[in-house]
Structures are given as C-alpha cells and as structure tokens.
N, C-alpha and C positions, 0 to 999 in steps of 0.2 A: 746701717751703712753710715760710716763717718762722713761728715761734711767738712771739707778743708777750706780754709781761707787762703792758703797757699799750697799749690801742688806742683811738684816737679816730676816730669815723666820722661824717663830714658835720657836724662840730661848728660850730654857728652861734650867735652872740649878737647879737640885734637890740635897739636902743633906738628910741625914737620918731623921732629925727632922723637916725640913722646906724646902720650895721652895723659892729660892732667886730670880729667874727670871722665869716668867710664861707665856710661849707662846707669846713672844714679836716679833713683825714683824714691820720693817720700812726700808726705803731706804734713802740714801744720794745721792743727785743729783750732777752732775758735776758743780763745781763753787759755791756750796751752803754752807752756814754756818747754820748748824742745831743745835739748842739748845736742850740739853738733860738734863732735869731738874727733880728734885724731892727732897724730904727731905732726911736727913741722914738715911741710911738703906733701901732706896727704891729699890736698885738693880742696880744703875748706875755703880758703880765700877766693880761689877761682870760682867755686860754686856760688859764693855770696856775690861776687862781681857779676855773675850771670843772672842771679836773682834780681839784681838792681838794674840790669840792662846795660851795665858798663862794658861787659864783654858779651859778644855774640856767641851763643852756643853753636857747636858744629852740628849736633843733632838734639832732638828732644824738644819738649815744650814746657813753658812756665805759665801757670795760671794763678791769678789772684782773684778771689771773690767770684770764681767761675768764669773769669774773662782772661783772654790771652794777653800776655804782657806786650807782645809785639804790636798788636792792633789797638790796645787800649792803654798805652804807656802813660800818657798824661793823666788820665783819670785814675789809674792805679797808684801812681807815685804820689798823688795828692794825699793818699791814705796810708802811705808807707814811709818809714824813716830808718835811718842807719847810723850806727856809731861804732867807731873802731879806735882803739888806743893808738894804732899805728898810722893813722891818717893825720897829716900835719895841716894846721889851719894857717891862713895868711899871717905871717909874723908881724907885719907892720900895722895890722888892724888892732883896735882896742876890743876888749871883751864885749862891751855894749854894742859896738859896731857889728861884730860877728852875729850876735843875737838878733839885732835889728834887721840887718841885710838878709839873714837866713829866713826870717819870718816872712819876707815878701816873696819867697818861693812858693808859699802856700796861701790858700784862702782862709785866713784865720780871723774869726770875728773877735772884736775887742782885743786888738793886737797888743796894745800897751799893757792891759791887765794881764794878758797871757804871759808876756815877757816878764812882768814883775813876779807873777806866780812862780815861773821857772827859776828866776833869780833867788827867790826865797827858798824853794825846795832844794836847790843845789848849792846853797850858801855862797853865792857869788857876789854879794854886796860890796865887799872890800876890793874886789878885783875889777870892777866895771870899767875903770879908767886906765887899766894897765894894758900894755901891748902884749900880744900873744908871745912874743920873743922873751918876755920877762917872766913867764909863768913856769912853774915847775911841771914835771911830767904828770904828777897827780892832779894839779890844777887844770892842765890841758885835758886830762881824762874827764874831769867833772864837766868842763865846758862842752866837750864833745857829746857827752850824755845829755846835757841840758838842751843842746841844739836838736838832739834826736826826738825830744818830747814836745817840741814847740807846736807841732801841728796836730796834737791829739791823735797820734797814729793808731790805726787798727792793727797794723803789723809792724813789728820792730825787729830789725836784724842787728844784734849786738855782738860785736867781735871783741872778746876779752874786755868786758865793760868795767872790771875792777882792777885791771893791771895797773901798777904804779901807785895804787892808793894805799894809804896806811890802813891798818886793820879796822880802826873805828869807822873811818869813812867808807871802807869797802862794805862793812856790815850795814851801815846806814843806806848805801846804794842798793844792796841786795834786798833790804826790807822795802825800799821804795819801789823797786821793780816788781816785787811780788804783790805789793799793795795796788799798784796800777793794774796788774792783771786781775786782781780780785774785784776792784772797784769798777773798772771800765771794760773788763773782758778783753784786754789787749792780748794778742797772740805774739809770742816772742821766740825767735830763733837765737840761741845763746851759745857762743863758743867760749871755752875756757880751758886752761891747763890745770886749774885748781879743782881736783876731783871732789874734795870735801864741799866746795862751793856748788858744784854741779849736783851733788847728792841733796843739798839743801834746797836748791832753787828749782830744779828741772822735774817735770812730770814724766818725761820720756827722754830716752837718749839714743842717738844714732852714732855709731863709730864708723869712721871712714879711714881707709888706708890705701895708698897707691891709687887714689881716685875711685875706689870701689867701696860700697857699704859692706862692712864685715859683721856687724852686729846691731841689733835694735831691740830695745825693751825698756822697762822702767829701771831707774837707778837701784831699786831694791832687788829686782829679779836678776839682773846681770851678774852680780857677784856670786849668786847661788849656783852658777854654772861651774864655779871652781870648787872642787871638793877638798882642797888642802887648806888647813888652818895653820896658824903659827902658835906653837906651844912654848911659852917662856917660863923657865925655871930659875929661881934664885938658889944656887947650890949651897948646901951646907957641908956635904962630904960626898966625893965620888965623881968629880968632874971628868977625870980621865976615863972611868968606866962608862959614863954616859956618852962621851964622844965615841968610844969604841962600839957601843950599841948602835949609835946613829950610822956609823960607817958599815957595820955589819948588815943593817937593814936598809942601807942606802937612803937614809933620810938626810936631806940638806940641813945644815946647821950653821950657826954663827955663835962663837964664844966671845963674850965681852966681860973680862975680869971674872966676877963670881957668878955670872948668869950665862945661860945658854938658850938660844932660840932655835927651835926645831920646826922645820916645815914638814907637816905630816897630814896624811889623810884623816879626815874627821873621825871616820869609823875605826881608825887604828889607835886613837889616843888612849883608850882604856887599856888596851893590850900593852902599849908602850909603858904606861905608868905601872902596870903589873910587873913588867920586866925590871923596872927600876927597883921596885919593892923586893923582888926576888934576889937582886944583887945587893940589897941593903944600901942602896944609894939614897941619901937624905937631901931634902931641899926644904927651904923655909917658906917660899912663896911660889905660887903657880898662877899663870894667867893664860887664857886661851883667846886668841884674836882671830875672829872669823874674817874671811876675805871681804874687802871693801871694793869700791868702784876702781880705785887706783890699782889694786891687785889684778882685777879683771883686765883693765887697760893694758898693763904690762904683760900679762899672760897671753892675751890675744895677739899683741904685737909680736911677742916672741914666737908664738905658733906660726903666724903668717910669714915671718921672716925666714923660718926654717922649712917652709913648704914651697 
C-alpha cells in the first residue's frame, strides 16, 4: 500500500453557476514528481489553491503527512511551499528584501547561510538590490522558485516553474528540481504546458479536464494508449497517388512540399508501404513517429470534448 505525503480525497469546489473541481482524488508519494496537467480552465489552479488552504473546498479532505490541513494548518505549511509564474511579488521591494522577509515565515536554522545558498543556486547575485518592478519575467520566475526552496520543503507545489525562462535556464532549473528530489526526497506536484518537460521530469501524470481527472499513469505508458503513429515520407515520385491512397483508406494526412505525413494505425504501416510499392510509388526517406505525451493530451481532450 502506497504512503502519501499529500492526499486529496473527493475534493470538490462549487460556485453558484459552475463546478470548478468535481470529486477529485489523488495522492503524492514521498520523493515523487507528479505531473498535474490539463488545459486552461481545467481546474488545476483551483485545486492548488485548495491544497494551500487559500480556497476552502466545498467537499472533500486534504491531508499532508497523514494530518488534516484544516486542523494542522500551521504545522503543515511549515513543511510545504509553492511557486507560480503567475503570482506577482511586491513591486517596490528589492530582491534581497523578498528573500529576507519570506524567510521569517518559516523556522529556518542558519537563516543567512540558507538565503546565500539559495542566491547561489538561482543565480540571483546581480539582482539582489533591484526592485521587483525592474525584473524581467524570467528573473521573476527564478525569484519565485528561489523563494519556494527557502524552507527546505518536504512538499513543493510548482505551477509552470519554467515558464518565461530561456532554454538554458529552464534546463538548469529542471536539473535542480530533479536533484532536490533525489538528494532530499522532496515530493513535488508539477504543472506545465510543456509536454516534453513533463516527460523528462515527472514520474507519474494526472490529466484533469472540466474539474475531473480523466487519465492517470506514467508519462511512458499514457502515449501507448494511442495506437496511431505518424508516418512521414520524403517523396521521389507519386505524391498524387499517395494522397489518393490516403483518401481511399481514410488516413489523415498533411502534405508539405515534397513530403507527406500520414496518421496511421501502427499495425497498418506494413500494409500501407506494400500498397505504395504495388503502385510503384517512390520515396527517398521514411520516418515513423510514435505517439508522445502531447499526442495523448490532444487525443484525450478531443475525445472528451466530443462526448
């Protein structure tokens, strides 16, 4: 039986005219990075706000470390932290003031040394005397993340932690997050719209849409539920005949100058290539792209929107 450091049971948030989160249940294991994914408006932010105690749930319970958030709020939040790209910091404060004042929300031993460590890790040295209003979006993202690690949290809720960051910094932050998990066994709830990032970072993924969990598995297993692959051919001769074949067998396709990409069931690829040979259609290159997490994400949303 799994032991969870965070467990949401039948979590529901209702407003007068709609239900934002509907009977959501999940757990976050010790040392796990759990992807919490969904389109805009799916209920991710509302769920996170309830997990932080910012919003009061209509129904359901939230437990951290086996204790109820409502009755052990102060004790729990001492061991939890949060970062979101979309939360603004006080614009008139300097970076050093934000880190210093935030540190006093927690019982941090060796406070000055901890702040200096965080400054080093998140490369904030040159920004310490700058006001928040002068920072770029990427610099504010780094500061938000730095603030989230100040208290050596056991559980981290990270909402789009690499949004607005340049590729090199985003890679550095992803590595840091995974190293923290490996070194200190930190448990992380991780939201992102970058599916490649989720595949790299997350151990398990939950998809939420219209306030309801619609899928849950590992990033490796979820795409396997889609049986269609993308077959790309660089054509030498016979583009029109290839298009005609796709239309005859009702394969979705996209033509791009000399190449054609065909969406096809994996088991039908060999037969399709045999048909091309029979019709003496020639191609220079062939590549087969199996479904990835983004393909699964789009397919699941399409299915649920049509049902």
